N, CA, C and O atoms as a GROMACS GRO file, in nm:
protein
  480
    1UNK      N    1   8.365  12.562   8.776
    1UNK     CA    2   8.366  12.438   8.849
    1UNK      C    3   8.220  12.406   8.887
    1UNK      O    4   8.146  12.496   8.927
    2UNK      N    5   8.182  12.283   8.875
    2UNK     CA    6   8.045  12.243   8.903
    2UNK      C    7   8.018  12.240   9.053
    2UNK      O    8   8.104  12.202   9.132
    3UNK      N    9   7.897  12.281   9.091
    3UNK     CA   10   7.858  12.272   9.232
    3UNK      C   11   7.859  12.126   9.273
    3UNK      O   12   7.825  12.037   9.195
    4UNK      N   13   7.900  12.102   9.397
    4UNK     CA   14   7.912  11.965   9.446
    4UNK      C   15   8.051  11.907   9.428
    4UNK      O   16   8.077  11.795   9.471
    5UNK      N   17   8.141  11.983   9.364
    5UNK     CA   18   8.280  11.938   9.347
    5UNK      C   19   8.352  11.945   9.481
    5UNK      O   20   8.338  12.042   9.555
    6UNK      N   21   8.428  11.843   9.511
    6UNK     CA   22   8.508  11.841   9.634
    6UNK      C   23   8.648  11.890   9.602
    6UNK      O   24   8.718  11.832   9.518
    7UNK      N   25   8.689  11.998   9.669
    7UNK     CA   26   8.823  12.054   9.656
    7UNK      C   27   8.909  12.005   9.771
    7UNK      O   28   8.866  12.006   9.886
    8UNK      N   29   9.028  11.963   9.741
    8UNK     CA   30   9.125  11.930   9.845
    8UNK      C   31   9.224  12.046   9.852
    8UNK      O   32   9.278  12.088   9.749
    9UNK      N   33   9.247  12.098   9.972
    9UNK     CA   34   9.338  12.210   9.992
    9UNK      C   35   9.457  12.159  10.073
    9UNK      O   36   9.438  12.096  10.178
   10UNK      N   37   9.578  12.186  10.026
   10UNK     CA   38   9.700  12.146  10.097
   10UNK      C   39   9.780  12.272  10.130
   10UNK      O   40   9.798  12.358  10.045
   11UNK      N   41   9.827  12.280  10.255
   11UNK     CA   42   9.897  12.399  10.303
   11UNK      C   43  10.040  12.367  10.344
   11UNK      O   44  10.066  12.269  10.413
   12UNK      N   45  10.133  12.452  10.300
   12UNK     CA   46  10.274  12.446  10.342
   12UNK      C   47  10.311  12.584  10.393
   12UNK      O   48  10.287  12.684  10.326
   13UNK      N   49  10.371  12.590  10.513
   13UNK     CA   50  10.418  12.715  10.571
   13UNK      C   51  10.564  12.696  10.612
   13UNK      O   52  10.595  12.609  10.693
   14UNK      N   53  10.651  12.777  10.556
   14UNK     CA   54  10.794  12.765  10.583
   14UNK      C   55  10.825  12.801  10.728
   14UNK      O   56  10.789  12.909  10.775
   15UNK      N   57  10.892  12.712  10.798
   15UNK     CA   58  10.934  12.737  10.936
   15UNK      C   59  10.826  12.716  11.041
   15UNK      O   60  10.851  12.736  11.159
   16UNK      N   61  10.706  12.675  11.001
   16UNK     CA   62  10.596  12.650  11.093
   16UNK      C   63  10.550  12.505  11.080
   16UNK      O   64  10.577  12.440  10.979
   17UNK      N   65  10.483  12.455  11.181
   17UNK     CA   66  10.436  12.317  11.180
   17UNK      C   67  10.286  12.314  11.152
   17UNK      O   68  10.207  12.366  11.231
   18UNK      N   69  10.249  12.255  11.040
   18UNK     CA   70  10.108  12.239  11.005
   18UNK      C   71  10.075  12.093  11.038
   18UNK      O   72  10.112  12.002  10.965
   19UNK      N   73  10.003  12.074  11.151
   19UNK     CA   74   9.979  11.938  11.201
   19UNK      C   75   9.899  11.852  11.103
   19UNK      O   76   9.930  11.735  11.085
   20UNK      N   77   9.798  11.908  11.041
   20UNK     CA   78   9.718  11.837  10.943
   20UNK      C   79   9.711  11.925  10.818
   20UNK      O   80   9.623  12.010  10.809
   21UNK      N   81   9.804  11.907  10.722
   21UNK     CA   82   9.818  12.000  10.612
   21UNK      C   83   9.717  11.985  10.498
   21UNK      O   84   9.732  12.049  10.394
   22UNK      N   85   9.614  11.903  10.517
   22UNK     CA   86   9.516  11.882  10.411
   22UNK      C   87   9.374  11.894  10.466
   22UNK      O   88   9.343  11.840  10.572
   23UNK      N   89   9.287  11.966  10.392
   23UNK     CA   90   9.146  11.980  10.428
   23UNK      C   91   9.065  11.977  10.300
   23UNK      O   92   9.121  11.994  10.191
   24UNK      N   93   8.936  11.954  10.311
   24UNK     CA   94   8.850  11.952  10.193
   24UNK      C   95   8.739  12.056  10.205
   24UNK      O   96   8.698  12.093  10.315
   25UNK      N   97   8.694  12.101  10.090
   25UNK     CA   98   8.583  12.197  10.081
   25UNK      C   99   8.485  12.142   9.978
   25UNK      O  100   8.525  12.102   9.869
   26UNK      N  101   8.357  12.139  10.012
   26UNK     CA  102   8.254  12.103   9.916
   26UNK      C  103   8.209  12.231   9.848
   26UNK      O  104   8.150  12.318   9.914
   27UNK      N  105   8.235  12.245   9.719
   27UNK     CA  106   8.202  12.368   9.647
   27UNK      C  107   8.051  12.374   9.623
   27UNK      O  108   7.994  12.289   9.554
   28UNK      N  109   7.987  12.476   9.682
   28UNK     CA  110   7.842  12.494   9.663
   28UNK      C  111   7.811  12.629   9.599
   28UNK      O  112   7.695  12.671   9.596
   29UNK      N  113   7.913  12.697   9.548
   29UNK     CA  114   7.894  12.825   9.482
   29UNK      C  115   7.924  12.944   9.572
   29UNK      O  116   7.933  13.057   9.524
   30UNK      N  117   7.938  12.922   9.702
   30UNK     CA  118   7.970  13.029   9.797
   30UNK      C  119   8.115  13.015   9.844
   30UNK      O  120   8.182  12.916   9.815
   31UNK      N  121   8.161  13.115   9.916
   31UNK     CA  122   8.295  13.109   9.974
   31UNK      C  123   8.302  12.993  10.072
   31UNK      O  124   8.212  12.974  10.154
   32UNK      N  125   8.408  12.915  10.062
   32UNK     CA  126   8.428  12.801  10.152
   32UNK      C  127   8.551  12.825  10.238
   32UNK      O  128   8.632  12.913  10.210
   33UNK      N  129   8.564  12.747  10.343
   33UNK     CA  130   8.678  12.761  10.435
   33UNK      C  131   8.747  12.628  10.454
   33UNK      O  132   8.684  12.523  10.465
   34UNK      N  133   8.879  12.635  10.456
   34UNK     CA  134   8.962  12.522  10.494
   34UNK      C  135   9.033  12.564  10.622
   34UNK      O  136   9.077  12.679  10.634
   35UNK      N  137   9.045  12.474  10.718
   35UNK     CA  138   9.104  12.506  10.848
   35UNK      C  139   9.228  12.421  10.872
   35UNK      O  140   9.228  12.301  10.848
   36UNK      N  141   9.334  12.487  10.921
   36UNK     CA  142   9.460  12.418  10.945
   36UNK      C  143   9.516  12.458  11.081
   36UNK      O  144   9.543  12.576  11.105
   37UNK      N  145   9.535  12.362  11.171
   37UNK     CA  146   9.602  12.395  11.298
   37UNK      C  147   9.751  12.415  11.273
   37UNK      O  148   9.817  12.328  11.215
   38UNK      N  149   9.804  12.529  11.316
   38UNK     CA  150   9.944  12.564  11.293
   38UNK      C  151  10.013  12.589  11.426
   38UNK      O  152   9.958  12.657  11.513
   39UNK      N  153  10.133  12.534  11.442
   39UNK     CA  154  10.212  12.554  11.564
   39UNK      C  155  10.340  12.629  11.526
   39UNK      O  156  10.405  12.598  11.427
   40UNK      N  157  10.373  12.727  11.607
   40UNK     CA  158  10.497  12.801  11.588
   40UNK      C  159  10.602  12.737  11.679
   40UNK      O  160  10.586  12.738  11.801
   41UNK      N  161  10.709  12.682  11.622
   41UNK     CA  162  10.813  12.620  11.703
   41UNK      C  163  10.879  12.723  11.796
   41UNK      O  164  10.883  12.842  11.764
   42UNK      N  165  10.931  12.677  11.908
   42UNK     CA  166  10.996  12.766  12.004
   42UNK      C  167  11.114  12.842  11.942
   42UNK      O  168  11.141  12.956  11.980
   43UNK      N  169  11.183  12.779  11.846
   43UNK     CA  170  11.301  12.843  11.787
   43UNK      C  171  11.268  12.920  11.658
   43UNK      O  172  11.358  12.957  11.584
   44UNK      N  173  11.139  12.944  11.632
   44UNK     CA  174  11.099  13.014  11.510
   44UNK      C  175  11.147  13.159  11.513
   44UNK      O  176  11.145  13.224  11.617
   45UNK      N  177  11.188  13.207  11.397
   45UNK     CA  178  11.232  13.346  11.384
   45UNK      C  179  11.108  13.434  11.367
   45UNK      O  180  11.014  13.398  11.297
   46UNK      N  181  11.110  13.553  11.432
   46UNK     CA  182  11.002  13.648  11.411
   46UNK      C  183  11.016  13.708  11.272
   46UNK      O  184  11.126  13.723  11.220
   47UNK      N  185  10.902  13.741  11.214
   47UNK     CA  186  10.902  13.802  11.081
   47UNK      C  187  10.814  13.724  10.985
   47UNK      O  188  10.735  13.639  11.026
   48UNK      N  189  10.828  13.754  10.857
   48UNK     CA  190  10.742  13.692  10.757
   48UNK      C  191  10.778  13.546  10.733
   48UNK      O  192  10.896  13.509  10.730
   49UNK      N  193  10.676  13.464  10.715
   49UNK     CA  194  10.693  13.322  10.683
   49UNK      C  195  10.610  13.293  10.559
   49UNK      O  196  10.487  13.299  10.564
   50UNK      N  197  10.674  13.260  10.445
   50UNK     CA  198  10.599  13.236  10.323
   50UNK      C  199  10.517  13.107  10.331
   50UNK      O  200  10.558  13.010  10.394
   51UNK      N  201  10.402  13.109  10.266
   51UNK     CA  202  10.315  12.993  10.264
   51UNK      C  203  10.260  12.968  10.124
   51UNK      O  204  10.260  13.056  10.038
   52UNK      N  205  10.214  12.846  10.104
   52UNK     CA  206  10.156  12.807   9.977
   52UNK      C  207  10.040  12.712  10.003
   52UNK      O  208  10.056  12.610  10.070
   53UNK      N  209   9.922  12.747   9.950
   53UNK     CA  210   9.806  12.658   9.953
   53UNK      C  211   9.781  12.613   9.810
   53UNK      O  212   9.773  12.695   9.719
   54UNK      N  213   9.770  12.482   9.790
   54UNK     CA  214   9.738  12.430   9.657
   54UNK      C  215   9.599  12.369   9.661
   54UNK      O  216   9.559  12.311   9.762
   55UNK      N  217   9.528  12.382   9.551
   55UNK     CA  218   9.390  12.336   9.541
   55UNK      C  219   9.384  12.225   9.437
   55UNK      O  220   9.438  12.238   9.327
   56UNK      N  221   9.317  12.115   9.472
   56UNK     CA  222   9.313  11.997   9.387
   56UNK      C  223   9.170  11.948   9.369
   56UNK      O  224   9.088  11.956   9.460
   57UNK      N  225   9.141  11.896   9.249
   57UNK     CA  226   9.014  11.830   9.221
   57UNK      C  227   9.048  11.695   9.160
   57UNK      O  228   9.118  11.688   9.058
   58UNK      N  229   9.000  11.589   9.221
   58UNK     CA  230   9.029  11.452   9.173
   58UNK      C  231   9.178  11.429   9.155
   58UNK      O  232   9.220  11.364   9.059
   59UNK      N  233   9.259  11.483   9.246
   59UNK     CA  234   9.403  11.461   9.242
   59UNK      C  235   9.479  11.557   9.150
   59UNK      O  236   9.602  11.557   9.151
   60UNK      N  237   9.408  11.638   9.072
   60UNK     CA  238   9.474  11.732   8.981
   60UNK      C  239   9.481  11.870   9.045
   60UNK      O  240   9.380  11.923   9.093
   61UNK      N  241   9.600  11.928   9.046
   61UNK     CA  242   9.615  12.064   9.102
   61UNK      C  243   9.552  12.163   9.006
   61UNK      O  244   9.585  12.164   8.887
   62UNK      N  245   9.462  12.248   9.058
   62UNK     CA  246   9.394  12.346   8.972
   62UNK      C  247   9.432  12.489   9.003
   62UNK      O  248   9.408  12.578   8.921
   63UNK      N  249   9.490  12.515   9.121
   63UNK     CA  250   9.527  12.653   9.156
   63UNK      C  251   9.628  12.652   9.269
   63UNK      O  252   9.644  12.554   9.341
   64UNK      N  253   9.698  12.767   9.282
   64UNK     CA  254   9.792  12.791   9.392
   64UNK      C  255   9.758  12.926   9.453
   64UNK      O  256   9.715  13.018   9.383
   65UNK      N  257   9.777  12.936   9.582
   65UNK     CA  258   9.759  13.063   9.652
   65UNK      C  259   9.881  13.085   9.741
   65UNK      O  260   9.904  13.010   9.835
   66UNK      N  261   9.958  13.190   9.710
   66UNK     CA  262  10.077  13.223   9.788
   66UNK      C  263  10.037  13.324   9.894
   66UNK      O  264   9.955  13.413   9.869
   67UNK      N  265  10.096  13.312  10.014
   67UNK     CA  266  10.068  13.409  10.119
   67UNK      C  267  10.191  13.425  10.206
   67UNK      O  268  10.287  13.349  10.196
   68UNK      N  269  10.187  13.526  10.290
   68UNK     CA  270  10.294  13.548  10.388
   68UNK      C  271  10.228  13.562  10.524
   68UNK      O  272  10.140  13.647  10.543
   69UNK      N  273  10.270  13.480  10.619
   69UNK     CA  274  10.219  13.483  10.755
   69UNK      C  275  10.322  13.554  10.841
   69UNK      O  276  10.440  13.519  10.839
   70UNK      N  277  10.279  13.654  10.915
   70UNK     CA  278  10.369  13.729  11.002
   70UNK      C  279  10.380  13.657  11.136
   70UNK      O  280  10.279  13.638  11.204
   71UNK      N  281  10.500  13.616  11.174
   71UNK     CA  282  10.524  13.545  11.299
   71UNK      C  283  10.581  13.644  11.400
   71UNK      O  284  10.677  13.715  11.372
   72UNK      N  285  10.522  13.646  11.518
   72UNK     CA  286  10.570  13.737  11.622
   72UNK      C  287  10.475  13.737  11.741
   72UNK      O  288  10.384  13.654  11.749
   73UNK      N  289  10.497  13.829  11.831
   73UNK     CA  290  10.411  13.841  11.948
   73UNK      C  291  10.271  13.881  11.904
   73UNK      O  292  10.253  13.951  11.804
   74UNK      N  293  10.171  13.835  11.980
   74UNK     CA  294  10.032  13.868  11.949
   74UNK      C  295  10.012  14.019  11.954
   74UNK      O  296  10.068  14.088  12.040
   75UNK      N  297   9.933  14.069  11.862
   75UNK     CA  298   9.902  14.211  11.862
   75UNK      C  299   9.752  14.230  11.867
   75UNK      O  300   9.676  14.136  11.844
   76UNK      N  301   9.710  14.351  11.897
   76UNK     CA  302   9.567  14.377  11.910
   76UNK      C  303   9.502  14.413  11.778
   76UNK      O  304   9.380  14.420  11.769
   77UNK      N  305   9.582  14.437  11.673
   77UNK     CA  306   9.523  14.473  11.544
   77UNK      C  307   9.532  14.356  11.446
   77UNK      O  308   9.620  14.270  11.456
   78UNK      N  309   9.440  14.355  11.354
   78UNK     CA  310   9.439  14.253  11.250
   78UNK      C  311   9.472  14.321  11.118
   78UNK      O  312   9.406  14.417  11.079
   79UNK      N  313   9.575  14.271  11.051
   79UNK     CA  314   9.617  14.329  10.924
   79UNK      C  315   9.574  14.240  10.808
   79UNK      O  316   9.552  14.120  10.825
   80UNK      N  317   9.562  14.300  10.693
   80UNK     CA  318   9.533  14.225  10.571
   80UNK      C  319   9.653  14.136  10.541
   80UNK      O  320   9.767  14.183  10.546
   81UNK      N  321   9.629  14.009  10.510
   81UNK     CA  322   9.737  13.916  10.476
   81UNK      C  323   9.764  13.927  10.326
   81UNK      O  324   9.674  13.906  10.246
   82UNK      N  325   9.890  13.960  10.287
   82UNK     CA  326   9.920  13.970  10.144
   82UNK      C  327   9.914  13.833  10.079
   82UNK      O  328   9.965  13.735  10.135
   83UNK      N  329   9.854  13.824   9.961
   83UNK     CA  330   9.843  13.698   9.890
   83UNK      C  331   9.873  13.717   9.742
   83UNK      O  332   9.867  13.829   9.691
   84UNK      N  333   9.904  13.609   9.676
   84UNK     CA  334   9.920  13.606   9.531
   84UNK      C  335   9.850  13.480   9.482
   84UNK      O  336   9.878  13.371   9.532
   85UNK      N  337   9.760  13.495   9.388
   85UNK     CA  338   9.681  13.383   9.337
   85UNK      C  339   9.731  13.343   9.199
   85UNK      O  340   9.766  13.428   9.118
   86UNK      N  341   9.734  13.212   9.174
   86UNK     CA  342   9.773  13.162   9.043
   86UNK      C  343   9.673  13.055   9.002
   86UNK      O  344   9.661  12.952   9.069
   87UNK      N  345   9.601  13.079   8.892
   87UNK     CA  346   9.502  12.982   8.842
   87UNK      C  347   9.553  12.921   8.713
   87UNK      O  348   9.620  12.987   8.633
   88UNK      N  349   9.518  12.795   8.693
   88UNK     CA  350   9.553  12.728   8.569
   88UNK      C  351   9.441  12.750   8.468
   88UNK      O  352   9.324  12.726   8.499
   89UNK      N  353   9.475  12.796   8.350
   89UNK     CA  354   9.376  12.826   8.247
   89UNK      C  355   9.372  12.718   8.139
   89UNK      O  356   9.274  12.708   8.066
   90UNK      N  357   9.477  12.637   8.129
   90UNK     CA  358   9.484  12.536   8.024
   90UNK      C  359   9.529  12.403   8.083
   90UNK      O  360   9.602  12.398   8.182
   91UNK      N  361   9.484  12.298   8.020
   91UNK     CA  362   9.527  12.163   8.059
   91UNK      C  363   9.526  12.076   7.934
   91UNK      O  364   9.449  12.100   7.841
   92UNK      N  365   9.610  11.977   7.933
   92UNK     CA  366   9.614  11.881   7.823
   92UNK      C  367   9.595  11.743   7.882
   92UNK      O  368   9.670  11.703   7.971
   93UNK      N  369   9.496  11.671   7.834
   93UNK     CA  370   9.468  11.536   7.884
   93UNK      C  371   9.526  11.434   7.786
   93UNK      O  372   9.482  11.425   7.672
   94UNK      N  373   9.622  11.359   7.832
   94UNK     CA  374   9.680  11.251   7.752
   94UNK      C  375   9.642  11.121   7.821
   94UNK      O  376   9.672  11.100   7.938
   95UNK      N  377   9.577  11.033   7.747
   95UNK     CA  378   9.528  10.910   7.808
   95UNK      C  379   9.515  10.801   7.702
   95UNK      O  380   9.507  10.829   7.582
   96UNK      N  381   9.512  10.677   7.749
   96UNK     CA  382   9.488  10.563   7.661
   96UNK      C  383   9.338  10.548   7.642
   96UNK      O  384   9.262  10.573   7.735
   97UNK      N  385   9.296  10.509   7.526
   97UNK     CA  386   9.153  10.492   7.494
   97UNK      C  387   9.085  10.404   7.600
   97UNK      O  388   8.969  10.427   7.634
   98UNK      N  389   9.154  10.304   7.652
   98UNK     CA  390   9.097  10.213   7.753
   98UNK      C  391   9.065  10.286   7.883
   98UNK      O  392   8.984  10.238   7.962
   99UNK      N  393   9.128  10.401   7.906
   99UNK     CA  394   9.106  10.478   8.029
   99UNK      C  395   9.002  10.588   8.014
   99UNK      O  396   8.984  10.668   8.106
  100UNK      N  397   8.934  10.595   7.901
  100UNK     CA  398   8.841  10.703   7.872
  100UNK      C  399   8.736  10.721   7.981
  100UNK      O  400   8.709  10.834   8.022
  101UNK      N  401   8.676  10.614   8.028
  101UNK     CA  402   8.570  10.624   8.131
  101UNK      C  403   8.624  10.682   8.262
  101UNK      O  404   8.549  10.745   8.336
  102UNK      N  405   8.750  10.661   8.290
  102UNK     CA  406   8.811  10.716   8.412
  102UNK      C  407   8.853  10.862   8.393
  102UNK      O  408   8.853  10.939   8.488
  103UNK      N  409   8.889  10.898   8.271
  103UNK     CA  410   8.937  11.033   8.241
  103UNK      C  411   8.822  11.133   8.229
  103UNK      O  412   8.834  11.246   8.277
  104UNK      N  413   8.712  11.094   8.166
  104UNK     CA  414   8.602  11.186   8.141
  104UNK      C  415   8.551  11.259   8.265
  104UNK      O  416   8.530  11.381   8.258
  105UNK      N  417   8.529  11.193   8.379
  105UNK     CA  418   8.482  11.267   8.496
  105UNK      C  419   8.579  11.376   8.542
  105UNK      O  420   8.537  11.478   8.597
  106UNK      N  421   8.706  11.356   8.521
  106UNK     CA  422   8.805  11.456   8.562
  106UNK      C  423   8.803  11.578   8.470
  106UNK      O  424   8.844  11.687   8.510
  107UNK      N  425   8.754  11.560   8.350
  107UNK     CA  426   8.750  11.670   8.254
  107UNK      C  427   8.619  11.747   8.261
  107UNK      O  428   8.606  11.853   8.199
  108UNK      N  429   8.523  11.698   8.335
  108UNK     CA  430   8.394  11.764   8.346
  108UNK      C  431   8.412  11.905   8.400
  108UNK      O  432   8.481  11.925   8.500
  109UNK      N  433   8.351  12.001   8.334
  109UNK     CA  434   8.359  12.139   8.379
  109UNK      C  435   8.475  12.216   8.320
  109UNK      O  436   8.480  12.338   8.333
  110UNK      N  437   8.570  12.148   8.255
  110UNK     CA  438   8.681  12.218   8.192
  110UNK      C  439   8.638  12.261   8.052
  110UNK      O  440   8.583  12.179   7.978
  111UNK      N  441   8.661  12.386   8.014
  111UNK     CA  442   8.628  12.429   7.878
  111UNK      C  443   8.708  12.347   7.778
  111UNK      O  444   8.827  12.324   7.797
  112UNK      N  445   8.644  12.304   7.673
  112UNK     CA  446   8.711  12.223   7.572
  112UNK      C  447   8.734  12.306   7.447
  112UNK      O  448   8.645  12.378   7.402
  113UNK      N  449   8.853  12.296   7.392
  113UNK     CA  450   8.889  12.370   7.272
  113UNK      C  451   8.926  12.269   7.163
  113UNK      O  452   8.999  12.173   7.188
  114UNK      N  453   8.875  12.291   7.046
  114UNK     CA  454   8.911  12.206   6.934
  114UNK      C  455   8.842  12.071   6.934
  114UNK      O  456   8.890  11.978   6.868
  115UNK      N  457   8.731  12.056   7.007
  115UNK     CA  458   8.660  11.929   7.006
  115UNK      C  459   8.546  11.934   6.906
  115UNK      O  460   8.498  12.042   6.873
  116UNK      N  461   8.505  11.821   6.860
  116UNK     CA  462   8.395  11.812   6.765
  116UNK      C  463   8.278  11.742   6.828
  116UNK      O  464   8.291  11.632   6.881
  117UNK      N  465   8.164  11.806   6.822
  117UNK     CA  466   8.039  11.748   6.871
  117UNK      C  467   8.051  11.695   7.013
  117UNK      O  468   7.988  11.595   7.047
  118UNK      N  469   8.132  11.762   7.097
  118UNK     CA  470   8.144  11.724   7.237
  118UNK      C  471   8.229  11.601   7.262
  118UNK      O  472   8.239  11.556   7.376
  119UNK      N  473   8.292  11.544   7.157
  119UNK     CA  474   8.375  11.427   7.175
  119UNK      C  475   8.519  11.469   7.194
  119UNK      O  476   8.562  11.570   7.139
  120UNK      N  477   8.592  11.393   7.273
  120UNK     CA  478   8.734  11.422   7.295
  120UNK      C  479   8.819  11.353   7.192
  120UNK      O  480   8.942  11.366   7.194
   0.00000   0.00000   0.00000
């Protein structure tokens, strides 16, 4: 991914309230952070709560990150949060020739297979 790319991160947590479920990160080559205020409802069950963060560039989903958030009373120790990462390795761009100028910026940085002389 090219430096300067804006990533949109969307978060869903089962059984929890994510007040603002979308944040952006400007990719500069280093680790970035997205922040989400989360509220635990009064009637929430203690235990694991599955979550999903999706990552988007120009409206296209490029990755998913699954996690489990442990809901319960505050504790004094911090545990590693289990996660599962899923990256997309392939994409197919189907577009009308008239939309070429709009499509090309979205394809920037994606490895191209089967192209001739850099043309799509």
